[in-house]
N, C-alpha and C positions, 0 to 999 in steps of 0.2 A: 740571686740572694732574696728577693723580693718574693718572688715568685715563689718560692721552696719555704718559706715563712707563713707564706696566704693569703698573702697580701691580693693576687690576682681572682681570690676562689671566694668572691663573694659577687652577689647581682650587678652591682655597677660598673664590674668588670666583665659584666657575662658577651659582651662583643670586644668592647674595647680592647681586649688581650688579643686577640687575632689580627687588629691592624697593626699593632706594636710589634708582633712575631714577625708579620711581613715584611712592616720596614726595616726592622733592625737585618733578616736575611738578603733582604736584598741589598743595604746598604756594607753590609760586612763581605758578600761576593761581588762587588763591584770593586773591591780591593782589588787590583793587579800585583802581579810579581814584582815588580819595582818599585812597588811604594814601600816604605820602611816600615808599615805598618800593618805588612801583608802574613806575617806568622802573629802576629796578635790578632788579626782579624780571621785567621782561620780556626784558630783555636776559642775565640769565642762563638763560632758558627757551630763547632763542634759540642761547645757547652750547651749553645743552642738548643741543637739537636738531641742532646743526651736529654734535656730538659723535658723536648715535646716528646720520648719515650716515658720517660719519669712519671709525665701529665698522665697517662692511659690506665692509670692507677687511681687517678683522683684526686683530690684536696689541693692540684697546683692551677687549673683552670675547670670551670665549668662545664668541661666534656670527657668524654674516655677516647674519644678520638681525633684529639688535635691536629693530625698532619689531614685530615679531611678537611674537617672546619676552615684553614689558611688555604685550604687548596694545591697542598706541596705532596709529590710521591716520598716518600721516605726512603725508599730506595735510589733513587737518582739523586738526594740530599744527601746521601751518605758518600755514594759515589762520586761526589764533586770533592766532598769535604775530605777524603782519604788521597784524592787526585792533586791537592793543595798540599796536604802533608808531606808527599812524596816530593815536592820541590824541592825541599832542603829537609830529608828525614831524618830524624837521629833515633841512634839506638834507644834513648830514656822512653819514647812514646812505645815501644814492644809491649812492654808490660802493662801499660795504660791502654792500650787498644784491645791484649789480648782477654784481660780482666771483661771490657766492657763488653765486647760480640756474644759473651755467655751470659752478661748482665741483661742483654736486650734479648735475649733465648726466655731469660728467668721471666724479666717482665712482663713479656707476651704468651707465658705461658705453654710458651711450646717451642722446638728447633725448629731457630732461622738459619737459613742456607745460605742467604746472599749477605750477611757480614764477612763472615769467614772467607766466602768464596771474593769477595769484592777485594778484603784485605789481603790474601796469602795471592792473590793476584799482582797485587803491587808490590810485592817482597818479594817478590818471582822475578819481576821486572827488573829491581838492582841484587838478584841475586842472594837475596838472604829467606828464601822460603824455608832450606832445610836447618837454618840457625834459630828460626821459629818453631818450626816443630820440635828441633831439641828442647829450647826453652818451656814449651808447651807439655813439654815430657815431663821435664823436672818439675814443671807446675804440676802437673796430675801427682807422680808420684809422693810430691808433700804431702797432697791432700788425702791421695790414698790410703798414707800411715796413718793419717787422722781417722780416716772415716775406720778402719781395721780395728783400731783403739777405742773410738765415741761414738761410734754411727753417725760420723755428721757429715753435712755437705755432699748427702748423694745427687740431692740433682744437680749441683754446679759439676761434678764428677761427670753425671751422663753428656750432660751437653756437651764439655769439656773434649772428651772421650769422640763423640761425632765430630766436632772440629778438627782437632788431629786428622781422623780418617781423610775428613776433606783437604785438612794441608797435607797429607801424605799421596795422595790422587793427583795434586796441583802438581809436587814435589817430583813427581813421577818413583815415590819411593811407598807404593800400595802394599808390598807384599810385609815388609816390615811393619806399615803402619796398623793394618787388618792384624797381624802379629800380637801386635801392643797391644791393642783395641781387646780384644781375646786374652789376652794372657793376665790385664790387670780388671778387666769389667768387673764392676759391683752387683751384675747381672745375672740371673741365671743364662746359661748359654743360649739356650733356643729364644728366652726373651731379648738376650744382647744381639740377636742373628733377625727376628722379629722388628726390633727397632732400628736395625740400619738396613735391613731391607727395604722399611719404610720408607727411609731419607734416599734411598739410591734410586728406589723409582720415582722422584720426584727430579732426578740431577740432569740436565742437561745432554750431559755425554753419556749414554745409555751402555758404554765398557765400563764403567765403575759399579753397574744392577751385575752387569753380567758375571762380574766379577766376583763381587757378593756373595751371588748366588752359588755357586761353583765353588768359592769356598767355602761354606757353609755346609754343602754337600760331602767334601771336604774332610769335614770336621764332626760331620756323622750327625749334622743336624738336620732334622726329617722337614723338609717344608709343607704348607699347607696345599691343600687341593687349590684354591684360588693362588696362591704364590705358585705354585707348578704351571698354571695356566697362563700367569702373565709373564712366566719364565721361556716358555713356550713361543707363544706371542711374540713375543720381543725375537725370538731367535728365527722365528720363519720371516718378519719384517728385515730382518737383519741380514 
């Protein structure tokens, strides 16, 4: 609360905030599952993680790269926090995390693959991934209707649609997931393909990339020469 009110965005706190954050992360992470404060510590740790993400935008700490400044890998921290939440996962967290993985992309001004991947894998372990996909779909359609009326929330919809593709892939629901992606895309079909192509290109499992490319061809989307070359190279390696 103090940080969000600007208390630490002052010269005298330029270095001090780092030691405070490092100490909080160490203390909160050390609280084990059998401690009565485990759930509270996990939630505070998550709030601190989101605060550091928001600090990338400035006006919280005197930095634009808070994770580097405290020498903490944000992906590793997020993964650890999710594992803690899933010790006693409650469905009430679903809406919160679904919104936050989109906010993380908005804060970073680019689509982030790792939050949805880590969160979706944890949901898959407890057999709730399809439920998450359905929840995301309901959320998407709600904002999609608003977009059609008022032309609002475009960036939110773009990121949510990409998150849903990753969820669908991990849930072995890819055909329906890609179908939903194109059916309700707010982008031109070729632009939607290019965006999905770029995301699938960096995905570790190249089966997603191959599916995205070949599905695009079936939809009569003409790939660029560069996209063709990337596809052919991957086919040879495969």
